[in-house]
C-alpha positions in Angstrom: 104.4 100.6 78.5 101.4 102.8 78.8 100.8 106.3 79.6 103.0 108.3 81.8 102.7 111.5 84.4 104.6 113.2 86.7 104.0 113.3 90.7 105.8 114.3 93.4 106.9 112.3 96.3 107.1 113.7 99.7 110.4 115.7 100.5 113.0 117.2 100.3 114.3 116.4 103.7 116.7 118.8 105.2 120.3 118.1 104.8 119.5 115.4 102.1 120.1 115.7 98.3 116.7 114.6 96.7 114.9 113.7 93.7 111.4 114.7 94.0 110.1 113.6 90.8 108.1 110.3 90.4 107.0 109.1 87.2 103.7 107.1 87.3 102.8 104.7 84.6 101.1 101.5 83.4 103.1 98.9 82.6 101.8 95.5 81.0 103.5 92.0 82.2 102.6 88.8 81.3 98.5 88.8 82.4 98.9 92.0 84.5 98.6 95.5 83.6 100.7 97.2 87.0 100.5 100.6 87.6 104.1 101.9 88.8 105.9 104.5 90.5 109.5 105.2 89.6 112.0 107.7 90.3 115.9 107.9 90.1 118.5 106.7 88.2 121.2 103.6 88.8 120.8 100.0 90.2 117.1 98.8 89.9 115.5 98.5 93.5 112.1 97.0 93.5 109.7 98.1 96.5 106.5 96.0 97.1 103.9 97.4 99.5 101.7 95.8 102.2 97.8 94.7 102.4 95.6 97.2 101.4 98.3 99.7 100.3 100.2 100.8 97.3 103.1 102.7 96.0 102.1 105.7 97.7 103.4 104.0 100.9 107.0 104.2 99.7 106.7 108.2 98.9 108.1 108.8 102.4 111.7 107.3 101.6 111.6 108.0 97.8 113.6 111.3 97.8 116.4 109.4 99.7 116.3 106.5 97.5 116.3 108.3 94.5 119.3 110.7 95.5 121.5 107.8 96.1 122.0 106.3 92.8 118.9 103.7 92.6 116.4 103.4 90.0 112.9 103.0 92.1 110.1 101.0 90.9 107.4 100.7 92.9 104.2 98.6 91.8 100.6 98.7 93.1 100.3 94.9 93.0 97.1 93.4 91.4 94.1 94.2 93.2 95.5 97.0 95.1 96.0 100.6 94.3 95.5 101.5 90.6 96.1 98.1 89.4 93.6 95.9 88.0 92.7 92.5 88.6 91.9 90.2 91.6 94.6 90.0 94.5 96.9 86.9 94.0 98.3 84.5 96.5 101.9 85.1 97.6 103.2 82.6 95.3 101.4 83.9 92.2 102.0 87.4 93.0 105.8 86.8 93.2 105.8 85.2 89.5 103.7 88.4 88.7 106.8 90.6 90.2 109.2 88.6 88.2 107.4 89.2 85.0 107.2 92.9 85.6 111.2 92.9 86.4 111.6 91.0 82.9 109.4 93.4 81.0 111.4 96.2 82.5 114.8 94.7 81.6 115.6 94.1 85.3 118.4 91.2 84.9 119.2 91.5 88.5 117.8 94.1 90.9 117.7 94.9 94.8 114.2 94.0 96.7 112.3 95.2 99.6 109.1 94.4 100.7 106.9 95.8 103.6 104.3 93.2 105.6 102.5 91.0 102.8 105.1 92.7 100.5 107.8 91.1 102.5 106.3 87.4 102.3 106.0 88.4 98.3 109.8 89.7 98.2 111.1 86.4 100.0 109.3 84.1 97.6 110.8 86.1 94.7 114.1 85.7 96.3 113.6 82.2 97.0 112.0 81.5 93.4 114.9 83.5 91.2 118.1 82.9 93.3 121.2 85.4 92.3 118.9 87.7 90.4 118.0 89.4 93.5 121.3 91.0 94.6 119.9 91.7 98.5 116.9 91.7 100.1 115.2 93.7 102.8 112.2 92.7 104.8 110.5 95.3 106.7 107.8 94.1 109.2 107.3 91.2 107.2 104.2 88.9 107.2 104.5 85.3 107.3 104.1 83.9 110.8 101.0 81.9 111.4 99.4 82.1 114.7 96.3 81.1 116.4 95.4 84.4 117.6 93.8 85.0 114.1 90.8 87.2 115.7 93.4 89.5 117.7 95.2 90.0 114.7 92.3 91.1 112.5 91.2 93.0 115.2 94.2 95.1 115.4 94.2 95.3 111.6 91.0 97.2 111.6 92.1 99.5 114.3 94.9 101.7 112.2 95.4 103.8 115.1 97.3 101.0 116.8 99.7 100.6 114.0 99.4 103.8 111.6 100.9 107.2 112.2 98.1 109.9 112.5 99.4 111.9 109.8 99.1 108.8 107.3 95.6 108.3 107.8 94.5 110.1 104.6 97.0 108.2 102.4 95.7 104.9 104.3 92.1 105.5 104.0 92.1 106.6 100.3 93.8 103.4 99.5 91.4 101.1 101.2 88.7 102.6 99.7 90.1 102.3 96.2 91.4 98.6 96.8 88.9 95.6 95.9 86.9 94.5 99.2 87.1 90.9 98.0 91.1 91.3 97.5 91.3 92.6 101.1 89.5 89.8 102.7 90.9 87.1 100.3 94.6 88.4 101.2 94.0 88.8 104.8 92.8 85.1 105.2 95.7 84.1 103.0 98.1 85.5 105.2 97.0 84.3 108.2 97.7 80.7 107.2 100.8 81.7 105.0 104.2 80.4 106.5 107.5 82.1 105.1 109.8 80.0 107.2 110.4 77.1 104.5 110.7 79.9 101.9 113.3 81.9 104.2 115.5 78.6 103.8 115.9 78.7 100.4 116.9 82.4 100.1 120.6 83.1 99.2 120.5 86.7 99.0 121.8 88.6 101.9 119.1 89.9 104.1 118.3 92.9 106.2 115.5 92.6 108.3 114.2 96.0 109.6 111.2 96.1 112.3 109.5 98.8 114.4 110.1 97.9 118.1 106.6 98.7 119.0 104.9 96.9 116.2 102.1 94.8 117.5 100.5 93.8 114.4 103.5 91.7 113.3 105.5 91.5 116.7 109.3 91.8 116.7 109.5 88.1 117.8 108.4 87.2 114.2 111.4 89.2 113.0 113.7 87.0 115.4 112.1 84.0 114.2 112.6 85.0 110.4 116.0 85.7 111.1 116.7 82.1 112.8 115.7 80.7 109.2 118.2 82.7 106.9 121.6 81.6 106.2 123.0 85.3 105.7 121.1 87.9 107.4 120.6 90.5 110.1 118.1 92.3 112.1 117.9 96.1 112.8 115.2 97.2 115.3 113.8 101.1 115.0 113.0 102.7 118.2 109.6 103.6 118.6 108.5 102.7 115.4 105.4 100.9 114.8 104.3 98.9 111.8 105.1 101.5 109.1 108.9 102.6 109.9 109.2 104.3 106.4 106.5 106.5 107.5 107.2 107.4 111.2 110.8 107.6 110.9 111.9 107.5 107.2 115.3 109.0 107.8 116.6 105.8 109.5 114.5 103.5 107.7 115.9 105.1 104.2 119.5 104.8 105.6 119.5 101.3 106.8 118.2 100.6 103.1 120.7 102.7 101.3 123.8 101.4 103.3 122.6 97.6 103.2 122.4 97.9 99.4 125.5 100.2 98.7 127.9 97.4 100.5 126.9 95.1 97.5 127.5 98.1 95.0 131.2 99.1 96.5 131.8 95.0 96.4 131.4 94.9 92.8 133.4 97.9 92.0 
């Protein structure tokens, strides 16, 4: 499984029982060697980050999630963060995530993906069917358009989508990411179409979107909802592309309530 060390997540938050400890370790799964941030005990929940990001982007909601009987596994996807190797296409990354779940003994798991990670999470849910108990897509990538130059322009202007207090984490992960991984993944996402994939998803799905997200507009979330057989959309007022950073309390509450519906149904 690789070496382990203890980190701390952001928190605790007022009025919430939290677990701050994060176990950081490296896990070999198939051809890939993942750096993973883990915490908590209970039902497995996998968190997939977006383009140029890492598992650190989930630390804002780690305390709430780990205090709610979930075992959180947040990998750095290949080519990003502290995971080596080249960046993968959405379909190849989905296969790698399934291999990671297999390696960690997750027969079934909850799944949440943000931006690029949302497209990968949807592909995982379509590929493995009932192994994904419930799915959350957060400001997901996957709706191609003709305004590619405008999208790339916004992407390289983080003040238009990233809260100022998060710039340090953003810059650190961008510097750590391989330039080729960033370029190839960005071009791939511009062309990737999630809609036929969503038609294959059977897991109950919650779409969470920032009201003021201009990088992946709210209309994209509404379009995704139309493709799902069992989905619903929740909009977080005032949030942009990173609702788990700008409003972690609301974001974590929505995730916990949605996943716990499944836990209550099975007890």
